[in-house]
C-alpha positions, 0 to 999 in steps of 0.5 A: 547315079553312083555315089548319089545320096537318095532323098529317102536316105536323107529323110531317114537321117532326120528320123533316125537322128545322130546324137546317140553315138559316141559323142555329142550331137552338137559336135556332129554336124555331119550327114552320114549315108551308107551306100553300097560298100561305101560310107558318104559323109557330108560336112553340114557345119558352117565352118571347115573341119580341120585336117587331122580331125578324127571322126567315128562312124557307125551303120546300125543295120549291119553293125559296121563301124569305123574311124577316119582321120581327115587328111585335108580340110573338109569344106562346108558342104564338102563330101567325103566318100569312104570307098569300101568302108562297109567291107563285105556288107553291101547296102542295096538301098542307101541307109542312114549311118551316124558320124560324130567326133569322139572328142570335140574338135579343136576350136569346135 
């Protein structure tokens, strides 16, 4: 199924970890998966992430990075697909990436 996050990618996230990139893991609370040319981010927090929040992501295998400003709130469990965010780097198998807030979000 296109855009689906594989179980192996989720397991890799648990092993790989999120807390070493550009911010505090306490403020991360996001699952990040690189899939094909896309980056998929899921809000794992119990609270909505406000519109205007800036997140930073990095896929370590291809060394691809980016930032994204939320245009609308991201509900708990909500999924954000950054279509084409990997540029010309194509992930044949879903792989873990890291996503954090460079600075703690307001109220977070």
